[in-house]
Backbone bond lengths (Angstrom), bond angles and torsions (degrees), N, CA, C in turn:
res aa  C-N    CA-C-N  psi(-1)  N-CA   C-N-CA  omega(-1)  CA-C   N-CA-C  phi
1 Q - - - 1.456 - - 1.522 111.19 -
2 G 1.337 116.34 -38.22 1.462 120.03 -179.72 1.512 112.07 -63.83
3 A 1.328 116.68 -43.58 1.469 120.36 -179.96 1.523 110.82 -65.41
4 S 1.309 116.75 -38.93 1.471 119.93 178.09 1.526 111.07 -65.72
5 A 1.327 117.08 -38.21 1.468 120.56 178.49 1.524 110.93 -65.34
6 V 1.324 117.16 -42.16 1.476 120.67 177.50 1.531 109.81 -63.94
7 A 1.324 116.81 -44.45 1.462 120.58 179.48 1.532 110.62 -60.53
8 E 1.318 117.27 -40.18 1.469 120.52 179.11 1.522 111.56 -65.65
9 R 1.321 117.55 -40.18 1.478 120.06 177.31 1.523 110.56 -63.75
10 V 1.317 117.88 -42.02 1.474 121.28 178.20 1.523 109.36 -64.00
11 R 1.328 117.28 -44.29 1.457 121.27 -179.52 1.527 110.84 -60.80
12 E 1.319 116.80 -47.00 1.468 120.86 179.69 1.522 111.41 -63.44
13 R 1.314 116.46 -42.60 1.473 120.39 -178.21 1.523 111.31 -63.70
14 L 1.329 116.73 -45.69 1.460 119.87 178.35 1.525 111.37 -64.81
15 A 1.323 117.52 -40.23 1.461 120.95 -178.68 1.523 112.06 -64.39
16 S 1.327 117.03 -29.20 1.462 119.75 -177.38 1.531 113.68 -88.44
17 F 1.321 117.38 -12.87 1.461 120.83 -175.52 1.524 111.15 -87.75
18 R 1.310 116.40 137.61 1.468 122.09 175.27 1.518 108.41 -100.58
19 F 1.296 116.10 109.13 1.452 121.22 179.11 1.524 109.86 -79.94
20 L 1.315 116.43 145.82 1.469 125.21 177.90 1.526 113.17 61.46
21 A 1.321 117.47 25.89 1.464 121.38 178.83 1.526 111.30 -62.25
22 A 1.322 117.47 -35.55 1.468 120.92 179.95 1.525 111.69 -63.76
23 E 1.325 116.39 -24.57 1.469 121.41 178.75 1.524 111.84 -92.92
24 G 1.326 117.19 7.56 1.458 121.46 178.28 1.520 113.93 84.34
25 L 1.317 117.01 12.71 1.458 120.44 179.28 1.527 109.74 -105.37
26 N 1.305 115.99 161.17 1.457 121.31 179.19 1.532 107.75 -128.53
27 V 1.318 116.31 74.45 1.456 121.85 -176.92 1.523 108.67 -95.34
28 R 1.319 115.35 125.81 1.465 120.62 178.16 1.519 108.80 -120.84
29 L 1.320 115.50 148.55 1.462 121.83 179.93 1.513 110.34 -117.32
30 T 1.317 115.45 150.35 1.452 121.30 170.06 1.523 107.58 -119.36
31 V 1.325 115.70 163.31 1.456 120.86 -175.68 1.523 109.66 -133.67
32 S 1.313 115.43 134.80 1.462 122.08 171.77 1.515 106.94 -112.93
33 V 1.336 116.60 120.62 1.462 121.21 -173.71 1.525 110.18 -123.52
34 G 1.313 115.35 133.88 1.454 121.74 171.53 1.516 108.57 -109.83
35 V 1.321 116.92 128.48 1.467 122.21 -178.57 1.527 108.52 -110.73
36 A 1.332 115.39 131.24 1.463 121.10 176.00 1.521 108.09 -141.98
37 T 1.322 116.44 146.59 1.463 120.57 -178.29 1.525 110.83 -130.02
38 L 1.316 114.30 151.01 1.466 121.67 173.25 1.514 108.27 -91.79
39 P 1.253 122.96 141.70 1.468 128.72 -7.04 1.519 112.32 -92.89
40 E 1.332 118.85 7.67 1.464 121.05 -174.85 1.532 113.29 -61.58
41 A 1.318 117.79 -45.94 1.466 120.88 -174.51 1.521 113.17 -99.41
42 A 1.329 117.89 -15.12 1.467 120.55 -175.67 1.521 109.78 -164.56
43 L 1.309 114.50 161.27 1.465 119.62 179.10 1.524 113.34 -111.11
44 S 1.335 117.39 -2.91 1.466 120.90 178.50 1.515 109.19 -139.45
45 A 1.312 115.68 163.64 1.468 120.28 179.40 1.527 110.49 -62.13
46 E 1.315 116.81 -41.39 1.469 120.61 -179.62 1.533 110.73 -63.81
47 A 1.319 116.89 -44.48 1.462 120.71 179.02 1.535 110.95 -66.50
48 L 1.322 116.55 -32.92 1.463 120.87 177.89 1.529 110.80 -63.75
49 I 1.320 116.14 -45.21 1.469 120.73 178.57 1.521 110.24 -63.95
50 E 1.321 116.96 -41.47 1.464 120.51 178.45 1.531 111.05 -63.23
51 A 1.321 117.57 -40.36 1.469 121.53 179.21 1.531 110.82 -65.68
52 A 1.320 116.90 -43.54 1.472 120.46 178.50 1.522 110.57 -65.40
53 D 1.324 116.71 -39.24 1.462 121.47 179.04 1.536 110.58 -63.43
54 A 1.333 116.48 -44.36 1.463 120.29 178.71 1.532 110.57 -62.45
55 A 1.328 117.02 -40.55 1.466 120.61 177.85 1.522 110.96 -64.08
56 M 1.337 117.37 -40.45 1.464 120.88 178.53 1.528 110.74 -61.84
57 Y 1.330 116.97 -41.21 1.463 119.29 -179.98 1.525 112.06 -69.60
58 R 1.333 118.44 -26.10 1.468 120.19 172.12 1.523 110.02 -63.34
59 V 1.346 116.34 -39.68 1.478 120.47 176.64 1.521 109.32 -62.18
60 K 1.315 117.28 -47.76 1.466 121.01 -178.79 1.528 111.06 -61.12
61 D 1.334 117.15 -38.86 1.462 120.85 179.01 1.530 111.85 -65.51
62 R 1.332 117.00 -28.80 1.467 121.88 179.03 1.522 112.59 -83.00
63 G 1.315 117.98 -4.88 1.456 120.11 178.22 1.508 114.42 121.69
64 K 1.319 118.60 4.96 1.468 124.30 175.68 1.522 112.21 76.58
65 N 1.327 114.23 178.46 1.463 123.00 176.18 1.531 112.26 57.17
66 G 1.327 115.43 61.45 1.446 119.44 178.85 1.525 111.84 -167.35
67 I 1.321 114.98 -170.11 1.455 122.11 -176.50 1.518 108.01 -134.22
68 A 1.338 116.24 139.42 1.462 121.30 174.11 1.527 108.35 -134.90
69 T 1.306 115.12 144.31 1.459 121.14 177.17 1.522 108.49 -98.26
70 A 1.325 115.34 138.34 1.459 120.58 -179.82 1.516 110.67 -61.68
71 A 1.309 115.13 141.42 1.457 121.31 176.43 1.525 109.19 -70.26
72 V 1.311 115.95 147.13 1.461 120.88 177.57 1.529 107.86 -87.83
73 P 1.341 116.61 118.96 1.469 119.23 -179.79 1.529 111.36 -63.23
74 A 1.293 116.47 148.83 1.467 121.52 -178.70 1.520 112.38 -67.77
75 D 1.337 117.76 -23.94 1.469 120.19 -175.82 1.516 113.99 -90.95
76 I 1.329 118.57 8.49 1.477 119.97 178.01 1.504 108.62 -101.75
């Protein structure tokens, strides 16, 4: 829950900021974040990164600009 809350604050902050405004541009960014935790979503660092990556792509598939938590595998 803590990691998801931090990710949401980062997402909101980036979404509200206008980049390059001083140069007369209005550039906005969105963020797609996948959250995974040890040992709930994975048992190794490599598996943790893969779980977070899969969660991030679920966000992108839904239209981007959001947060998803990695699914807990049945074998953990």
